[in-house]
C-alpha positions as CSV (number, residue, x, y, z in Angstrom):
1,M,147.0,127.6,134.0
2,P,146.2,124.4,132.1
3,D,147.7,121.2,133.4
4,H,149.0,120.1,130.1
5,L,150.8,122.3,127.6
6,S,150.4,121.8,123.9
7,R,153.4,120.9,121.8
8,K,153.4,124.4,120.3
9,E,153.5,125.9,123.8
10,L,156.3,123.6,125.0
11,K,158.3,124.5,121.9
12,Q,157.7,128.2,122.5
13,D,158.9,127.8,126.2
14,K,162.1,126.0,125.1
15,I,162.8,128.8,122.6
16,R,162.2,131.4,125.3
17,E,164.5,129.5,127.7
18,S,167.2,129.2,125.0
19,L,166.9,132.9,124.3
20,E,167.1,133.7,128.0
21,H,170.1,131.5,128.6
22,G,171.7,132.9,125.5
23,A,171.2,136.4,126.7
24,E,172.6,135.5,130.1
25,A,175.7,134.1,128.4
26,V,176.2,137.1,126.2
27,Y,175.7,139.4,129.3
28,S,178.2,137.3,131.3
29,H,180.8,137.3,128.5
30,S,180.3,141.0,128.0
31,Q,180.9,141.6,131.7
32,A,184.1,139.5,131.6
33,A,185.2,141.3,128.5
34,A,184.5,144.7,130.1
35,I,186.5,143.7,133.2
36,L,189.4,142.4,131.1
37,V,189.4,145.7,129.1
38,G,189.3,147.6,132.3
39,V,192.2,145.7,133.8
40,V,194.3,146.1,130.6
41,L,193.5,149.8,130.5
42,A,194.5,150.2,134.1
43,V,197.8,148.4,133.5
44,V,198.5,150.6,130.4
45,L,197.7,153.8,132.4
46,I,199.8,152.7,135.4
47,Y,202.7,151.8,133.1
48,G,202.3,155.0,131.2
49,G,202.3,157.0,134.4
50,W,205.3,155.1,135.7
51,K,207.2,155.5,132.5
52,F,206.5,159.3,132.4
53,Y,207.6,159.6,136.0
54,S,210.7,157.5,135.4
55,D,211.7,159.4,132.3
56,R,211.1,162.7,134.1
57,Q,213.2,161.7,137.1
58,T,216.0,160.6,134.8
59,V,216.0,164.0,133.0
60,L,216.1,165.8,136.3
61,A,218.8,163.6,137.6
62,S,220.9,164.1,134.5
63,A,220.6,167.8,134.6
64,A,221.6,167.8,138.3
65,L,224.5,165.5,137.6
66,D,225.8,167.9,134.8
67,E,225.9,170.7,137.4
68,A,227.7,168.5,139.9
69,M,230.2,167.5,137.3
70,K,231.0,171.1,136.6
71,V,232.1,171.4,140.2
72,Y,234.0,168.1,140.1
73,N,235.9,169.2,137.0
74,A,236.3,172.8,138.0
75,P,239.9,174.1,137.8
76,I,242.0,175.1,140.8
77,R,242.8,178.8,140.8
78,Q,246.5,179.5,140.3
79,P,248.1,182.6,141.9
80,N,248.3,185.6,139.6
81,V,246.4,183.8,136.9
82,P,243.2,185.6,135.7
83,V,239.9,183.8,135.8
84,E,237.4,184.2,133.0
85,A,234.1,185.8,133.9
86,G,231.5,183.2,134.9
87,E,234.1,180.4,135.2
88,V,233.8,178.2,138.3
89,T,237.1,177.8,140.1
90,Y,238.2,176.7,143.6
91,A,241.0,177.7,145.9
92,D,242.1,174.0,146.6
93,N,241.2,170.4,145.9
94,L,239.6,169.8,149.3
95,V,237.1,172.6,149.0
96,R,236.1,171.5,145.5
97,A,235.9,167.8,146.6
98,Q,233.7,168.7,149.6
99,E,231.2,170.7,147.5
100,A,231.1,168.1,144.7
101,S,230.6,165.4,147.3
102,Q,227.6,167.1,148.8
103,K,226.0,167.6,145.3
104,F,226.7,164.0,144.3
105,A,225.2,162.7,147.5
106,A,222.0,164.7,147.1
107,I,221.5,163.4,143.6
108,A,222.2,159.8,144.5
109,D,219.8,160.0,147.4
110,K,217.0,161.7,145.5
111,Y,217.3,159.9,142.2
112,S,218.6,156.5,143.4
113,S,216.6,154.5,140.9
114,T,218.0,156.3,137.8
115,S,221.2,155.8,135.9
116,P,222.4,159.3,136.6
117,G,221.6,158.8,140.3
118,K,223.7,155.6,140.4
119,L,226.6,157.3,138.6
120,A,226.4,160.2,141.1
121,R,226.8,157.6,143.9
122,Y,230.0,156.5,142.2
123,Y,231.4,160.0,141.9
124,Q,230.4,160.7,145.5
125,A,232.7,157.8,146.5
126,L,235.6,159.3,144.4
127,T,235.2,162.7,146.2
128,L,235.1,160.9,149.5
129,L,238.5,159.3,148.6
130,D,239.8,162.8,147.8
131,L,238.7,163.8,151.3
132,E,240.5,160.7,152.8
133,K,237.2,159.2,153.9
134,Q,237.9,155.7,152.9
135,N,235.2,154.0,155.0
136,Q,232.5,156.3,153.7
137,A,233.7,155.8,150.2
138,L,233.5,152.0,150.7
139,E,229.9,152.3,151.9
140,S,228.9,154.2,148.8
141,L,230.7,151.9,146.4
142,K,229.2,148.8,147.9
143,K,225.7,150.2,147.2
144,I,226.6,150.1,143.5
145,V,228.2,146.6,143.3
146,G,225.8,144.0,142.0
147,G,223.4,146.5,140.5
148,S,221.8,146.3,137.0
149,D,224.6,148.4,135.5
150,K,227.3,145.8,135.1
151,E,230.0,148.3,133.9
152,L,229.4,150.7,136.8
153,S,229.4,147.7,139.2
154,A,232.8,146.7,137.8
155,M,234.2,150.2,138.2
156,A,233.0,150.3,141.8
157,Q,234.6,146.9,142.5
158,Y,237.9,148.2,141.1
159,Q,237.8,151.2,143.4
160,I,237.0,149.0,146.3
161,A,240.0,146.8,145.6
162,T,242.2,149.9,145.4
163,I,240.9,151.1,148.7
164,Y,241.7,147.7,150.3
165,A,245.2,147.8,148.9
166,R,245.8,151.4,150.2
167,T,244.5,150.5,153.6
168,G,246.6,147.4,154.0
169,K,243.8,144.8,153.5
170,I,245.9,142.9,151.0
171,D,244.0,139.6,151.0
172,D,240.7,141.5,150.4
173,A,242.3,143.5,147.6
174,I,243.7,140.4,145.9
175,K,240.3,138.7,146.1
176,T,238.5,141.7,144.7
177,Y,241.0,142.3,141.9
178,R,240.6,138.7,140.8
179,A,236.8,139.2,140.7
180,V,237.1,142.3,138.6
181,A,239.5,140.7,136.2
182,D,237.0,137.9,135.7
183,L,234.3,140.4,134.7
184,R,236.3,141.5,131.6
185,S,234.7,144.9,131.8
186,A,234.8,147.2,128.8
187,L,235.4,150.2,131.1
188,V,237.9,148.7,133.5
189,P,241.0,147.6,131.4
190,R,241.8,144.0,132.3
191,P,245.6,144.4,131.9
192,L,245.5,147.3,134.4
193,V,243.6,145.1,136.9
194,L,246.0,142.2,136.4
195,L,249.0,144.4,136.9
196,E,247.5,145.7,140.2
197,L,246.9,142.1,141.2
198,A,250.4,141.1,140.3
199,D,251.9,144.0,142.3
200,L,250.0,142.8,145.4
201,L,251.0,139.1,144.8
202,R,254.6,140.2,145.0
203,Q,254.1,140.5,148.7
204,K,251.9,137.4,149.3
205,N,252.9,134.9,146.6
206,P,256.1,135.9,144.5
207,A,256.0,132.8,142.4
208,E,252.4,133.5,141.2
209,A,253.3,137.1,140.7
210,I,256.2,136.1,138.3
211,T,253.8,133.8,136.4
212,L,251.2,136.5,136.1
213,Y,253.6,139.3,135.0
214,Q,254.9,137.0,132.3
215,Q,251.4,136.1,131.2
216,I,250.4,139.7,131.1
217,K,253.4,140.5,128.8
218,K,252.3,137.7,126.5
219,D,248.6,138.6,126.4
220,Y,249.0,142.4,126.3
221,P,252.2,143.2,124.5
222,S,251.8,147.0,124.5
223,P,254.8,149.1,125.5
224,A,253.2,150.6,128.6
225,V,251.9,147.3,129.9
226,T,255.2,145.5,129.2
227,E,257.2,148.2,130.8
228,R,255.2,148.0,134.0
229,A,255.3,144.2,134.1
230,D,259.1,144.3,133.6
231,R,259.4,146.7,136.5
232,G,257.5,144.3,138.7
233,L,259.7,141.4,137.6
234,D,262.8,143.5,138.3
235,L,261.6,144.2,141.8
236,L,261.1,140.6,142.4
237,A,264.5,139.7,141.0
238,S,266.2,142.3,143.3
239,K,264.7,140.6,146.4
240,S,265.8,137.1,145.4
């Protein structure tokens, strides 16, 4: 190899180096692009698979919930009343509630991440109330509260407040009714919640109850609401 390269040879070497570095850069960018495409493709495939699975689970949960609701809404057989062929009926409320509760629980456990599964949990709680199992009903309802479905959460909170009221936990019931009223749910009528709250306040704070009844009459002047508020005010007046 000669000790000294001509200008022409040096120029050719520089061109060769430039081409080599350029090829390396292209190859490097191609690798990065290929990796990026692979990652994107993997994400798309994973999301697509998850979406397919999620949609399928929702469909299956919805179908199962429909079957459970048929039991929940099935009529109670009356003596000497003929039953249509194929109609689901039950001898009494407890038998119906027990079977419906088992179906709802199975759906809620198997499809807990779906909307029908969460609704099944709510109905399971209602059937547990029919079976006088308040503590178990509370456990089911508390699993719903704070979830992504705000309306269902409000419905669950209302039922929790009602259980507290029925079991003598008046302070807890008052606190929960206040929370539900503040939610202004579309599915839990606010005047109903406020009337329930005022009824409890009659025992704990009569002065606040009077104020609340009067405010309810002013804000919701429908005959049914006004009549119930007046009934509460009359009960307070009779005790004074």
